C-alpha positions in Angstrom: 42.9 55.8 64.6 44.2 59.3 64.2 43.7 61.7 67.1 44.7 65.3 66.7 44.5 67.2 69.9 47.2 69.7 69.2 48.0 71.0 65.7 51.4 72.4 66.4 54.0 70.2 68.0 57.2 72.3 67.5 59.0 69.1 66.5 59.5 70.4 63.0 61.0 73.7 63.9 64.5 72.5 63.0 63.4 71.6 59.5 62.8 67.9 60.1 59.6 65.8 60.2 58.8 62.2 61.0 57.8 59.5 58.6 55.1 57.1 59.5 57.7 54.6 60.8 59.1 57.2 63.2 62.2 57.9 61.1 63.2 61.6 61.2 64.0 63.2 57.8 64.5 66.7 56.4 61.4 68.5 55.3 63.3 68.9 52.0 63.5 65.1 51.6 62.1 63.9 48.2 59.7 61.5 50.0 58.2 64.4 51.8 57.9 66.3 48.5 56.3 63.3 46.9 53.5 62.8 49.4 53.2 66.5 49.9 52.4 66.8 46.3 49.9 63.9 46.6 48.3 66.1 49.3 48.3 69.1 47.0 46.6 66.9 44.3 43.9 66.1 46.9 43.3 69.8 47.6 42.9 70.5 43.8 40.3 67.7 43.7 38.4 69.4 46.5 38.3 72.6 44.4 37.1 70.5 41.4 34.3 69.1 43.5 32.9 72.6 44.1 31.7 72.3 40.5 30.6 68.6 40.3 27.8 68.4 42.8 24.9 66.2 41.5 27.1 64.7 38.8 28.0 61.0 38.8 31.6 62.1 38.7 31.4 63.7 42.2 31.1 60.3 44.0 34.2 59.1 42.1 36.1 62.2 43.1 35.1 61.8 46.7 36.4 58.3 46.7 39.6 59.4 45.0 40.2 62.0 47.7 40.1 59.2 50.3 42.4 57.1 48.2 44.9 60.0 47.9 45.2 59.9 51.7 45.8 56.1 51.4 48.5 56.9 48.9 50.1 59.4 51.2 50.0 56.8 54.0 51.7 54.3 51.7 54.4 56.7 50.8 55.1 57.9 54.3 56.0 54.4 55.6 58.7 53.1 53.3 59.1 49.3 53.3 62.6 48.9 54.6 62.0 45.4 55.9 61.7 46.5 59.5 59.1 45.1 61.8 56.4 47.6 62.7 53.7 47.4 65.4 51.0 47.8 62.7 50.3 46.8 59.1 51.2 49.8 56.9 48.6 50.9 54.5 49.4 50.1 50.8 47.7 50.9 47.6 46.1 47.7 46.3 45.6 46.7 42.6 41.9 46.9 43.0 42.2 50.6 43.6 44.0 51.4 40.4 41.9 48.8 38.5 38.8 50.6 39.6 40.3 53.8 38.1 40.8 51.9 34.8 37.1 50.8 34.8 35.9 54.3 35.5 38.2 55.7 32.8 36.8 53.2 30.3 33.2 54.0 31.4 33.6 57.8 31.0 35.7 57.5 27.8 33.0 55.2 26.3 30.6 58.1 26.3 33.1 60.4 24.4 33.8 60.9 20.7 37.3 60.1 19.5 39.9 62.7 20.2 41.5 64.2 17.1 43.5 67.0 18.6 45.2 68.0 21.9 42.7 69.5 24.4 43.3 72.9 26.0 42.6 73.0 29.7 39.4 75.0 29.5 35.7 74.8 29.1 33.3 74.0 32.0 34.8 75.2 35.4 35.0 71.6 36.6 36.8 70.5 33.4 39.4 73.3 33.7 40.0 72.4 37.4 40.3 68.8 36.6 43.2 69.8 34.2 44.8 71.5 37.2 44.3 68.2 39.1 45.9 66.3 36.2 49.0 68.5 36.1 49.6 68.5 39.8 49.1 64.7 39.8 51.7 64.4 37.0 54.1 66.4 39.2 53.4 64.0 42.1 54.0 61.1 39.8 57.4 62.5 38.6 58.5 62.9 42.3 57.3 59.4 43.2 59.2 57.9 40.3 62.3 59.9 41.2 62.0 58.7 44.8 61.7 55.1 43.7 64.8 55.4 41.6 66.9 56.2 44.7 68.8 53.6 46.5 67.1 52.4 49.7 64.0 54.5 49.0 61.4 51.8 48.3 58.0 52.8 46.8 55.3 50.2 46.3 54.3 49.2 42.8 50.7 50.0 43.6 51.6 53.6 44.5 53.2 54.2 41.1 50.4 52.5 39.2 47.7 54.4 41.1 49.2 57.8 40.5 49.8 57.0 36.8 46.1 56.0 36.3 44.8 58.9 38.3 46.2 61.5 35.9 44.6 59.7 33.0 41.4 59.6 35.0 41.5 63.4 35.5 42.1 63.9 31.7 39.1 61.7 30.7 36.9 63.2 33.4 37.6 66.7 32.2 36.6 65.7 28.7 33.5 64.0 30.1 32.5 67.1 31.9 32.9 69.3 28.8 30.9 66.8 26.8 28.0 66.3 29.2 27.9 69.7 31.0 29.7 72.1 28.8 30.2 73.0 25.2 32.6 70.2 24.4 36.3 70.0 24.2 38.3 73.1 23.6 40.8 71.9 21.1 44.3 73.1 20.3 44.7 74.7 16.9 48.4 74.5 15.9 49.8 77.8 14.8 46.4 79.6 15.1 47.9 82.9 16.3 50.8 83.1 13.9 
């Protein structure tokens, strides 16, 4: 259980922070950047939810917000083979498989895509594109972290973040189809 009595601790004043296993690292560490960007993704989802109340999508986004905390917890405790006093939280296949099911469900209600989509339309759709792009940045950082020696990242973490950006794309299209005027399509060379 998490108990936060004091918000500031002063332990990070020298530019370091603690991972979930107690290891101290620079706040500039790529692992910190990776799960910090996961947190940023979560904040963008919160903004998207300002526009999804009453839609079936809102419950999905609320669950995703919780899972993004799970993902952050997964990333902040690297599996270095050490014995811990607790079982670290890891992203499970059923979490990204659920995303796949929801992507298929939402996409099944959409027409085939014949052009690239501009991040526009209904306010929720436009914000879901912000979610998608921040999520892709988180994915790039997680993959970069995983490529480093002695910086393990769970397979579930990488699969989840990859599916999530796809979910945001399809969800934005679904919002525009069901609650907006449809996709805003890219017209190559339109302003030449």
